[in-house]
TIBA-86302 format. One record per residue: residue number from 1; residue in three letters; x, y, z of N, C-alpha, C in turn. Coordinates in steps of 0.001 Angstrom, whole numbers, plus 500000, padded with zeros to 6 digits. Each point is the difference from the previous one (the first is absolute). Layout:
% TIBA-86302
   seq   type   n.east   n.north     n.up   ca.east   ca.north    ca.up   c.east   c.north     c.up
   NUM    ALA        X         Y        Z         X          Y        Z        X         Y        Z
...
***
This chain:
% TIBA-86302
   seq   type   n.east   n.north     n.up   ca.east   ca.north    ca.up   c.east   c.north     c.up
     1    MET   843591    702658   598544    500889     499247   500870   499528    500143   501448
     2    THR   499896    498890   500716    499504     500012   501366   501128    500254   500975
     3    ASP   499762    500904   500937    500982     500305   501037   499640    499234   501260
     4    ASP   500740    498944   500297    499708     499158   501152   500408    500640   501313
     5    THR   500616    501180   499946    500434     500657   501233   498917    500883   500600
     6    THR   498819    500050   499364    498942     500869   500501   499386    499487   501281
     7    THR   500221    498759   500366    499453     499438   501225   501023    499092   500642
     8    ASP   500001    499978   501347    500929     499138   500709   499304    498770   500568
     9    VAL   498791    499688   499491    499280     498835   500464   500652    498749   499413
    10    PRO   500491    499070   500858    500642     498806   499472   498991    499085   499319
    11    ARG   500448    499359   498920    499131     499043   499330   499890    498754   500871
    12    PRO   498775    499465   500162    499829     498793   500820   500421    498747   499243
    13    SER   501277    499922   499647    500488     498853   499242   501490    499836   500275
    14    GLY   500581    498954   499404    501416     499744   500191   500248    499122   501208
    15    PRO   501268    499669   500262    500342     499149   501146   499577    500638   501317
    16    PHE   499691    499156   500980    499629     500494   501324   501193    500688   500655
    17    ARG   499714    501107   500697    501016     500772   500697   499607    500139   501466
    18    LEU   500968    500289   500836    499694     500299   501395   499055    501198   500062
    19    GLY   498971    499896   500811    499000     501062   500098   498763    499729   499174
    20    ASP   500065    499028   499067    498840     499666   499180   498942    499279   500826
    21    ARG   498727    500240   499645    498916     499205   500555   499847    498759   499128
    22    VAL   499875    498852   500648    499877     498739   499277   498828    499216   500565
    23    GLN   499187    499476   499115    498874     499161   500399   500365    498543   499764
    24    LEU   499990    499212   501066    500369     498595   499929   498753    499132   500116
    25    THR   499828    499101   499045    498898     499049   500035   500570    498641   500364
    26    GLY   499630    499524   501179    500578     498771   500508   499068    498825   499943
    27    PRO   500275    498982   500811    499147     498813   500045   498540    500372   500284
    28    LYS   499105    499300   499333    498558     500224   500130   499598    501411   499583
    29    ALA   500813    500622   499123    499706     501322   499422   499935    501115   501040
    30    ARG   500635    499798   501143    500005     501049   501009   500973    501103   499599
    31    LEU   499577    501258   500187    500791     501146   499570   500763    500625   501167
    32    HIS   501235    500412   499720    500805     500771   500939   500581    501174   499219
    33    THR   499803    501220   500516    500584     501180   499368   501105    500524   500900
    34    ILE   501213    500083   499458    501163     500396   500793   500732    501150   499311
    35    THR   500818    500693   500769    500917     501008   499461   501418    499455   500168
    36    LEU   500714    499876   498901    501325     499396   500046   500958    500880   500794
    37    ARG   500644    499387   501021    500928     500721   500866   501281    499198   500167
    38    GLU   501085    500712   500286    501286     499355   500276   499851    499115   501233
    39    GLY   500280    498702   499840    499894     499068   501113   498589    499599   500353
    40    GLY   499012    500404   499201    498606     499684   500282   499657    498538   499746
    41    GLU   499007    499501   500726    499559     498618   499856   498487    499924   500143
    42    LEU   499397    499088   499243    498578     499697   500137   499882    498672   500732
    43    HIS   499417    500035   501196    499848     498798   500810   498552    499517   499928
    44    THR   499792    498750   499634    498696     499346   500041   500199    498614   500611
    45    HIS   498891    499296   500227    500132     498650   500541   500517    499019   498948
    46    HIS   500167    500485   498761    500588     499176   498941   501511    500166   499927
    47    GLY   500559    500995   500703    501435     500223   499952   500343    501476   499905
    48    VAL   501255    500270   499632    500509     501378   499929   500425    500313   498565
    49    LEU   499575    501180   499517    500420     500480   498686   500792    501280   500207
    50    LYS   501278    499980   499609    500841     501181   500155   499740    500994   498861
    51    HIS   499903    501275   500353    499768     501038   498996   501105    500013   498940
    52    GLU   501223    499677   500393    501120     500053   499064   499835    498997   498851
    53    GLN   499160    498979   500207    499741     499040   498928   499240    500648   498842
    54    LEU   499279    501074   500289    499179     500655   498978   500736    501132   499290
    55    VAL   500952    500632   500695    500724     501134   499416   500745    499550   498744
    56    GLY   499750    500717   498895    500637     499668   498725   499204    499050   499139
    57    GLN   498961    499378   500584    499162     499088   499228   498988    500804   499176
    58    PRO   499640    499516   498816    499000     500717   499200   498597    499826   500562
    59    ASP   499142    500944   499671    498592     499923   500376   499416    498692   499460
    60    GLY   499194    499324   500833    499399     498752   499564   500855    498783   500283
    61    SER   501013    500131   500862    500874     498875   500342   499353    499115   501062
    62    VAL   500497    498774   500105    499568     499052   501029   501215    499667   500858
    63    VAL   499874    500171   501322    501092     499712   500921   499484    499067   501088
    64    ALA   500915    499222   500580    499634     499051   501050   500550    500461   501339
    65    ASN   499255    499756   501079    500475     500359   501333   500788    498842   500605
    66    SER   500363    500126   501272    500840     498993   500639   499313    498644   500111
    67    GLY   498677    499993   499946    499265     498742   500075   499705    499387   498652
    68    GLY   500498    500638   498928    499771     499477   498672   498682    500421   499375
    69    HIS   499239    500841   500668    498722     500479   499457   500260    501161   499040
    70    GLU   499361    499963   498858    500245     500992   498956   499019    501174   500084
    71    TYR   500533    501169   499639    499207     501227   499995   500161    500698   498653
    72    LEU   498885    500434   499439    500027     500823   498789   500147    501448   500416
    73    ALA   501019    500687   499476    500288     501385   500388   499624    500953   498865
    74    LEU   499122    500952   500311    499562     501005   499028   499892    501354   500686
    75    ARG   500277    501050   499266    499698     501327   500528   498476    500138   500049
    76    PRO   499462    500501   501112    498542     500127   500087   499468    501033   499018
    77    LEU   498887    499679   499367    499284     500975   499194   499365    501023   500938
    78    LEU   499565    501114   499445    499393     501029   500831   498786    499440   500740
    79    ARG   499204    499180   499331    498829     499429   500664   500412    499097   501162
    80    ASP   501129    499287   499854    500496     499161   501089   500482    500866   501165
    81    PHE   500698    501080   499665    500571     500859   501030   498918    500634   500861
    82    VAL   498961    500563   499361    498985     500712   500780   499204    499058   500897
    83    MET   499928    498722   499630    499257     499051   500834   500816    499522   501192
    84    SER   501311    500204   499973    500844     499513   501098   500716    501109   500759
    85    MET   499867    501245   499563    500736     501084   500642   499377    500365   501343
    86    PRO   500746    500650   500899    499444     500445   501282   498845    500969   499785
    87    ARG   498947    499865   500803    498813     500822   499815   499701    500829   501235
    88    GLY   499862    501302   499783    499498     500857   501059   498498    500099   499909
    89    ALA   499469    499810   498800    498558     500032   499762   499688    498970   498926
    90    ALA   498715    499703   499834    499588     499063   498960   500449    500508   498634
    91    ILE   500383    499067   499129    500516     500386   498693   498912    499945   498933
    92    VAL   500255    500659   498880    499177     499849   498807   500502    498750   499283
    93    TYR   499134    499005   499848    500411     498749   499381   500369    500211   498533
    94    PRO   500891    499145   499473    500412     500156   498597   498837    500049   499013
    95    LYS   498956    499196   500225    498867     500011   499073   499320    501365   499967
    96    ASP   499924    500663   501157    499390     501328   500050   500951    501071   499491
    97    ALA   501295    499837   500289    500986     500960   499496   500008    500017   498481
    98    ALA   499929    498806   499390    499979     499925   498538   498766    500687   499435
    99    GLN   498869    499826   500657    498761     500625   499534   500047    501506   500185
   100    ILE   500615    500461   501088    500151     501442   500208   500844    500616   498893
   101    LEU   501112    499348   499653    500852     500512   498920   499224    500091   498688
   102    ALA   499098    499028   499782    499228     499990   498751   498890    501045   500013
   103    GLU   499193    500006   501062    498866     500922   500047   500453    501461   500100
   104    ALA   501100    500244   500703    500518     501370   500107   500837    500377   498787
   105    ASP   500355    499016   499179    500833     500243   498814   501307    500682   500399
   106    ILE   500720    499374   500946    501291     500531   500430   501009    499832   498870
   107    PHE   500689    501064   499627    500881     499967   498839   501376    500571   500341
   108    PRO   501043    499654   499247    501341     500533   500246   500004    501525   499933
   109    GLY   500603    500631   500987    500070     501456   500026   498840    500672   500703
   110    ALA   499035    499230   500501    498829     500588   500649   500340    500571   501366
   111    THR   499239    501018   500390    500054     500515   501367   498843    499379   500757
   112    VAL   500326    499212   501020    499001     499215   500721   500046    500334   501479
   113    VAL   498820    500074   500608    499874     500196   501439   499280    498795   500574
   114    GLU   500505    499478   501128    499306     498911   500681   499872    500320   501486
   115    ALA   498957    499441   500611    499800     500115   501454   499075    498865   500416
   116    GLY   500265    499253   501149    501223     500051   500713   500999    498968   499472
   117    VAL   501210    500202   500395    501088     499189   499471   500065    498623   500646
   118    GLY   499463    499867   501233    499965     498693   500644   501379    499392   500146
   119    SER   500200    498803   499425    501293     499319   500079   500834    500188   498738
   120    GLY   499486    500754   499029    500770     500305   498799   499791    499050   498838
   121    ALA   499066    499059   500099    499784     499042   498914   499554    500699   498719
   122    LEU   498953    500822   500094    499516     500700   498808   501029    501010   499504
   123    SER   500750    500599   500919    501040     500959   499604   500998    499343   499051
   124    LEU   500369    498760   500285    500951     499289   499139   499435    499800   498602
   125    TRP   498743    499613   499906    499380     499822   498681   499917    501332   499246
   126    LEU   499624    501059   500711    499874     501315   499359   501356    500519   499537
   127    LEU   501027    499840   500827    501339     500461   499619   500490    499271   498754
   128    ARG   499730    498718   499927    500409     499253   498816   499255    500485   498757
   129    ALA   498710    500321   500154    499187     500391   498847   500338    501394   499483
   130    ILE   500314    500943   500905    500261     501372   499547   501422    500166   499476
   131    GLY   500899    499080   500355    501376     500089   499519   500763    501138   500652
   132    SER   501236    500188   499549    500869     501008   500602   499591    501430   499655
   133    GLU   499199    500175   498955    499582     501345   499606   498728    500450   500701
   134    GLY   499304    499086   500664    498773     500359   500699   500273    500489   501406
   135    ARG   498923    500327   500713    500122     500459   501388   498879    499393   500816
   136    LEU   500353    499450   501172    499010     499425   500914   500072    500753   501322
   137    VAL   498848    500489   500456    499889     500657   501303   499067    499152   500847
   138    SER   500528    499444   501091    499230     499095   500855   499710    500656   501342
   139    PHE   498737    499994   500401    499590     500562   501279   499687    498880   500979
   140    GLU   500471    500153   501231    499740     499024   501060   499865    500759   501316
   141    ARG   498931    499737   500724    499761     500713   501253   500901    499516   501132
   142    ARG   500428    498739   499933    500803     499429   501089   501464    499916   499603
   143    ASP   500849    500575   500839    501434     500018   499706   500598    498599   500018
   144    ASP   499490    499110   500886    500555     498650   500059   499673    499206   498748
   145    PHE   498798    500186   499444    499668     499340   498743   500872    500531   498863
   146    ALA   500224    501319   499992    500837     500599   498956   501415    499455   500062
   147    ALA   500514    499785   501210    501355     499462   500160   500081    498574   499447
   148    VAL   498973    499187   500263    499968     498636   499463   499958    500034   498476
   149    ALA   499194    500898   499442    499884     500093   498542   501325    500406   499368
   150    ARG   500663    500990   500577    501295     500431   499464   500994    498839   500001
   151    ALA   500042    499265   501106    500937     498889   500115   499695    498906   498988
   152    ASN   498716    499701   499801    499631     498961   499042   500356    500391   498571
   153    VAL   499748    501253   499654    500335     500462   498645   501510    499965   499792
   154    GLU   500742    500444   500998    501458     499985   499872   500524    498568   499922
   155    THR   499390    499079   500742    500423     498607   499965   499833    499413   498615
   156    PHE   498873    500279   499374    499745     499396   498689   500769    500674   498877
   157    THR   500070    501337   500033    500631     500724   498899   501498    500194   500200
   158    GLY   500477    499855   501236    501407     500214   500293   500345    501445   500304
   159    HIS   499019    500885   499951    500236     501406   500319   498649    500668   500229
   160    VAL   500018    501221   500501    498775     500784   500136   499839    500822   498728
   161    PRO   498980    499737   499197    499849     500706   498720   499966    501515   500172
   162    ALA   500732    500692   499148    500055     501462   500075   498676    500641   499600
   163    ASN   499162    499270   499257    498733     500555   499527   498828    499604   500900
   164    TRP   500309    499612   501249    498959     499582   500944   500074    500859   501251
   165    ASP   498903    500683   500301    499896     500820   501209   498971    499381   500935
   166    VAL   500382    499792   501254    499081     499489   501010   499677    501140   500964
   167    VAL   498732    500354   500066    499549     501089   500862   499226    499391   501163
   168    VAL   500472    500246   501216    499292     499525   501187   498991    501079   500395
   169    GLY   498743    499708   499770    498960     500980   500273   498716    499641   499282
   170    ASP   499037    500902   500054    498674     499793   499428   499957    500569   498582
   171    LEU   499653    499169   499030    499937     500458   498612   499031    501164   499839
   172    ALA   498843    499923   500649    498992     501044   499843   500540    501363   500415
   173    GLU   500935    500019   500942    500534     501263   500499   501296    500429   499320
   174    GLN   500783    499046   499501    501346     500323   499536   500243    499775   498513
   175    LEU   499000    499509   499285    500209     499732   498574   500338    501268   499226
   176    SER   499336    501098   500322    500238     501240   499255   501410    500539   500220
   177    ASP   500639    499613   501114    501374     500428   500242   501007    499119   499261
   178    ALA   499607    498773   499702    500926     499049   499380   499982    500060   498480
   179    VAL   498853    500354   499414    499887     500039   498538   499235    501243   499580
   180    ALA   500245    500434   498780    499283     501157   499471   498599    499588   499549
   181    ALA   499094    500961   499993    498639     499733   499553   500000    499529   498546
   182    ALA   499140    499041   499689    499813     499473   498648   501288    499448   499392
   183    SER   500888    499444   500846    501273     499487   499490   500156    498493   500155
   184    VAL   499064    499346   500677    500113     498574   500296   499228    499187   498969
   185    ASP   500626    498950   499488    499356     499155   498993   499084    498951   500615
   186    ARG   500427    499393   501103    499251     498902   500595   500066    500098   501525
   187    VAL   498906    499616   500663    499953     499949   501462   499411    498655   500404
   188    VAL   500668    499334   500955    499518     498727   500520   499811    500155   501502
   189    LEU   498774    499757   500479    499676     500150   501411   499712    498640   500617
   190    ASP   500810    499599   500966    499809     498741   500725   499884    500356   501476
   191    MET   498772    500288   500435    499785     500496   501355   498572    499706   500446
   192    LEU   499742    500246   501268    498688     499702   500560   498901    500893   499435
   193    ALA   500273    501291   499875    498978     500955   499567   500520    500844   498841
   194    PRO   500118    499449   498796    500575     500756   498878   499177    501201   499577
   195    TRP   498697    500006   500300    499165     501142   499625   500462    501290   500674
   196    GLU   500700    499879   501125    500499     501196   500678   501096    500711   499213
   197    CYS   500576    499306   499013    501106     500566   499222   499609    500382   498573
   198    ILE   498772    499696   499604    499607     500190   498599   500080    501460   499567
   199    ASP   499612    500929   500858    500049     501418   499627   501431    500448   499727
   200    ALA   500930    499594   500855    501407     500347   499788   500543    499328   498748
   201    VAL   499573    498767   499766    500433     499265   498807   499511    500687   498732
   202    ALA   498751    500468   500022    499434     500665   498828   500804    501239   499621
   203    GLU   500487    500712   501000    500801     501206   499731   501370    499647   499439
   204    ALA   500572    498876   500438    501353     499629   499573   500032    499325   498633
   205    LEU   498915    499295   499640    499998     499241   498747   499915    500899   498770
   206    THR   500722    499614   498974    499876     500664   498713   498712    499539   499330
   207    PRO   499364    500823   499160    498797     499538   499303   500260    498692   499243
   208    GLY   499130    499040   500191    500184     498682   499405   500756    499046   500895
   209    GLY   500555    500515   501116    500723     499148   500945   499068    499007   500673
   210    VAL   500588    498986   500593    499225     498899   500577   500223    499922   501499
   211    VAL   498905    499776   500751    500083     499679   501413   499470    498586   500174
   212    VAL   500748    499193   500759    499592     498629   500310   499982    499847   501511
   213    CYS   498897    499475   500528    499883     499747   501433   499919    498504   500246
   214    TYR   500807    499530   500924    500029     498584   500370   499396    499875   501388
   215    VAL   498834    499368   500095    499277     499904   501273   499620    498552   500267
   216    ALA   499809    499675   501282    499799     498609   500387   498541    499584   500061
   217    THR   499090    500921   500310    498616     499619   500253   499028    500661   499022
   218    ALA   498819    499397   499885    498957     500565   499140   499529    501340   500529
   219    THR   500042    500186   501309    499630     501278   500599   500912    501116   499519
   220    GLN   501297    499756   500043    500956     500990   499511   499824    500233   498502
   221    LEU   499780    498929   499259    499818     500102   498553   498835    500925   499665
   222    SER   498871    499797   500672    498825     500829   499736   500261    501465   500326
   223    ARG   500607    500233   501151    500171     501382   500436   500969    500774   499114
   224    VAL   501126    499377   499619    500962     500737   499181   499452    500203   498591
   225    ALA   499267    499015   499469    499424     500166   498661   498984    501136   499985
   226    GLU   499160    500070   501027    498997     501061   500048   500652    501363   500209
   227    TYR   501093    500038   500762    500677     501283   500209   500623    500487   498692
   228    ILE   500663    499092   499286    500590     500375   498702   498919    500492   499061
   229    ARG   498890    499292   499954    498897     500379   499123   499426    501356   500402
   230    GLY   499920    500239   501301    499391     501229   500489   500828    501254   499769
   231    THR   501318    499849   499801    500827     501193   499775   499715    500657   498653
   232    GLY   499579    499202   499020    499801     500537   498665   501291    500313   499271
   233    LEU   501135    499547   500563    501314     500315   499429   500624    498812   499264
   234    PHE   499312    498853   500035    500569     498786   499422   498984    499316   499083
   235    THR   500529    499101   499194    499113     499147   499215   499268    499044   500930
   236    GLU   499009    499306   499465    499258     499016   500794   500964    498938   500531
   237    PRO   500039    499766   501321    500941     499019   500551   499668    498572   499594
   238    ASP   501035    499217   499769    499877     498570   499717   500580    499221   501175
   239    ALA   499553    498775   500177    500486     499198   501116   500065    498529   499611
   240    ASN   500954    499286   500602    500073     498559   499813   500831    499378   501112
   241    GLU   500093    498694   499995    500906     499269   500874   500644    498904   499164
   242    THR   501151    499532   500442    500750     498993   499264   500170    498760   500868
   243    MET   499648    498855   499441    500176     498729   500690   500830    499072   499118
   244    VAL   500971    499330   500597    500905     499141   499247   499850    498567   500504
   245    ARG   499753    499086   499080    499898     498591   500349   501040    499214   499224
   246    GLY   500879    499321   500716    501016     499191   499354   499437    498678   499494
   247    TRP   500769    499350   499133    499593     498705   499451   501117    498987   500180
   248    HIS   499602    498795   500326    500924     498867   500060   500080    499388   498607
   249    VAL   501190    499994   499432    500176     499472   498641   501117    498975   500030
   250    GLU   499643    498730   499909    500971     498914   499997   499458    498869   499139
   251    GLY   500534    499892   498782    499487     498984   499076   498535    500251   499692
   252    LEU   499183    498976   500192    498561     500144   499774   499261    500441   501254
   253    ALA   500732    500157   501101    499386     500491   501233   499995    501522   499970
   254    VAL   498976    500566   499435    499874     501445   499849   498728    500444   500716
   255    ARG   500166    500755   501070    498846     500420   500794   500355    501277   500748
   256    PRO   498989    500751   500424    500296     501213   500800   500516    499622   501375
   257    ASP   500865    500852   500538    500503     499777   501354   498856    500096   501008
   258    HIS   500180    499309   501112    498975     500032   501036   499973    501340   500725
   259    ARG   501132    500713   499985    500074     501294   500661   500272    501085   498976
   260    MET   499547    501223   500303    500232     501106   499080   500141    501295   500790
   261    VAL   500633    500981   499374    500076     501349   500562   498772    500743   499499
   262    ALA   498991    500081   500838    498731     500593   499582   499969    501491   500322
   263    HIS   499061    500432   500815    499860     501435   500247   501109    500537   500900
   264    THR   500668    501010   499537    500953     500741   500826   499619    501474   500061
   265    GLY   499362    500506   498953    499595     501396   500000   499278    500370   498715
   266    PHE   499365    501170   500022    499326     500559   498831   500839    501137   499422
   267    LEU   499919    500173   498694    500586     501166   499334   498866    500850   499455
   268    VAL   500083    501303   500237    499070     500944   499385   500833    501130   499422
   269    TRP   499728    500357   498751    500830     501006   499337   499155    500933   499141
   270    ALA   500558    501182   499736    499337     501002   499167   501060    500925   499432
   271    ARG   499616    500798   498981    500934     500930   499364   499567    501438   500252
   272    ARG   500995    500859   500148    499752     501414   500285   499474    500692   498755
   273    LEU   498911    500740   500169    499440     500787   498910   500759    501316   499847
   274    ALA   499884    500606   498838    500569     501324   499799   499227    501009   500848
   275    PRO   500655    501076   500458    499304     501003   500816   498756    500518   499301
   276    GLY   498883    499969   500693    498745     500503   499453   499255    499030   499112
   277    ALA   500585    498849   499696    499341     499035   499120   498863    499303   500729
   278    ILE   498892    499825   499288    498846     499276   500538   499737    498817   499071
   279    PRO   500222    498782   500464    499831     498838   499119   498546    499799   499613
   280    PRO   499730    499391   498848    498618     499712   499610   499292    499169   501060
   281    GLU   498734    500291   500204    499240     499279   501021   499832    498540   499596
   282    VAL   500238    499130   500951    499834     498573   499757   498561    499624   500309
   283    LYS   499290    499462   499008    498601     499612   500198   499954    498616   500645
   284    ARG   499293    499920   501096    499870     498736   500712   498532    499674   500221
   285    ARG   499724    498704   500129    498661     499584   500394   499768    500375   501459
   286    ALA   498729    500202   500333    499681     500304   501393   500439    498833   500880
   287    SER   500684    500296   501079    500506     498949   500878   500133    500545   501404
   288    LYS   500596    499199   500872    500203     500404   501382   501302    500768   500181
   289    SER   500550    500520   498881    501273     500708   500109   499842    501384   500607
   290    SER   498748    500532   500011    499786     501307   500606   500130    499892   501512
   291    TYR   500603    500981   500599    500239     499963   501434   500154    501413   500528
   292    GLY   499908    500136   501309    500204     501281   500657   501066    499896   501058
   293    ASP   500250    501093   500708    501027     500005   501033   499678    498993   501099
   294    GLU   498695    499852   500312    499610     499063   501050   500349    498568   499607
   295    ASP   499814    499679   498709    500328     498651   499531   501492    499729   500103
   296    VAL   500804    500993   499636    501446     499828   500075   500430    499775   501440
   297    GLU   499369    500746   500938    500364     499861   501409   499614    498616   500531
   298    LEU   498859    499480   499534    499605     498648   500413   500943    498957   499441
   299    TRP   500469    500244   498766    500891     499034   499344   501401    500065   500581
   300    THR   500463    501220   500292    501351     500167   500559   499912    500927   501211
   301    PRO   499516    499509   501126    499801     500864   501175   501273    500692   500449
   302    GLY   499967    501322   499975    501154     500794   500445   501152    499906   499043
   303    ALA   500654    498880   499981    501127     499740   499109   500193    498500   499936
   304    VAL   500531    499545   498901    500247     498573   499856   500936    499537   501104
   305    GLY   499684    498867   500586    500820     499478   501069   499378    500238   501371
   306    ASP   499030    500945   500103    499306     500224   501259   498807    499068   500073
   307    ARG   500050    499023   500898    498921     499047   500141   499069    500463   501116
   308    GLN   498728    500184   499664    499019     500424   500979   499476    498774   500744
   309    ILE   499748    500153   501301    499507     498900   500811   498739    500449   500714
   310    THR   498978    499147   499999    498732     500341   500636   500133    499914   501517
   311    ASP   499048    500652   500709    500013     499948   501468   499865    498563   500482
   312    LYS   499143    499216   499339    499808     498603   500386   501302    499214   499864
   313    ASN   500671    500218   498898    501273     499309   499785   501047    500444   501015
   314    LEU   499978    501289   500319    500975     500523   500952   499797    499388   501376
   315    ARG   498715    499896   500425    499720     499380   501294   500470    498552   500018
   316    LYS   499823    499304   498888    500454     498609   499898   501508    499916   500153
   317    ARG   500723    500925   499340    501461     500001   500099   500455    500287   501433
   318    VAL   499258    500899   500706    500354     500309   501384   499837    498767   500864
   319    ARG   498889    499272   499802    499775     498780   500789   501098    498977   499731
   320    GLU   500380    499861   498726    501064     499057   499654   501311    500392   500675
   321    ALA   500280    501288   500005    501236     500475   500625   499979    499772   501500
   322    GLU   498838    500252   500621    499894     499801   501443   500152    498523   500363
   323    ARG   499398    499105   499177    500155     498572   500258   501457    499574   499871
   324    ALA   500674    500547   498987    501416     499681   499822   500823    500502   501180
   325    ALA   499670    501183   500498    500718     500555   501145   499748    499169   501254
   326    GLU   498751    499545   500181    499685     499157   501145   500771    498693   499943
   327    GLY   500108    499412   498804    500776     498780   499847   501454    500219   500346
   328    ALA   500536    501161   499624    501394     500308   500319   500183    500168   501494
   329    ARG   499001    500622   500670    500106     500177   501449   499960    498661   500719
   330    GLN   499128    499097   499505    499913     498676   500605   501311    499239   499819
   331    ALA   500585    500122   498819    501267     499326   499755   501090    500530   500908
   332    ALA   499871    501284   500389    500993     500612   500878   499671    499804   501470
   333    GLY   498839    499331   500298    499618     499727   501369   499371    501159   500711
   334    ARG   499408    500943   499259    499330     501141   500624   498687    500256   499278
   335    SER   498989    499189   500316    498731     500029   499285   499051    501077   500504
   336    GLU   500459    500824   500951    499103     501028   500528   499662    501009   498901
   337    THR   498779    500548   500087    499523     500999   499039   500683    501320   500259
   338    PRO   500465    500705   498986    500678     501286   500219   499051    501029   500577
   339    ASP   500564    500957   500743    499174     501049   500605   499292    500804   498937
   340    GLU   498797    500438   500321    499254     500833   499078   500742    501309   499773
   341    GLY   499903    500469   498802    500627     501276   499654   501415    499866   499523
   342    ILE   500576    498784   500075    501361     499820   499508   499953    499562   498558
***
């Protein structure tokens, strides 16, 4: 017998109530996402739609505004919500979130760690996947981003999940305080330099656990894969990217859409080996995969995100800046050359 009192998460169904999020599809398929409020109104150039018209209506209803224009009212799906919610940082797109859940094998009851939390998009997917018996620990270095994520999760779920901990700080420094060694099932890293956290992740993961890194550039992909490989603590890392192309399907007019959601990021993942385990050597053909520290530094100078500029380029930028400054002085009516040494 199932006990429905084990969770207070409301089912996203039934008649619309005050406080519900509603997605309205209006003329020309334009979307409006609103929160139903007492006395609330949606104003567009097509007219006014009162929130009270929706209260008590079933999901999937059609209502008309004061101008006679009809709107289809539906509760937003999670994928709809994350694409329209307030963002403190870039979100993990639904196509990538779905792939992360698959590659990391997120399961009900799992203990999962993520960093950084950003705007909370991936947190929502992870919380749904682990269920009420699982535990999610999210690390975020910026308090303002963490506040946005908390608000977004509470907006969608209607409460702050009791099994979700948000830690404002650096995962590499604070993970051991938040979880016991070898107790974490899955780790998802969405950050600029995930290789900086791999050692801490290796200590926290249970043998057979999975780490997934979500990175934006090929430079980051190469560096984190080589770092994981170099630790000797994980299986051989795998990597991929996901691209989604929609199709126009109307009668016999069946063709791919002209636009698509192409590259958003790379996924690289590996599994934690048992302590002391040495995996069988993988035989490879001779290739350019051999490298040294100097090669890594040339490929990722200093750290990813640091762009090196040559002296020639720097002099060019200085000249451009000086010309721009001279133009500004002329516009202000003071074309004299500034004193030397200033």
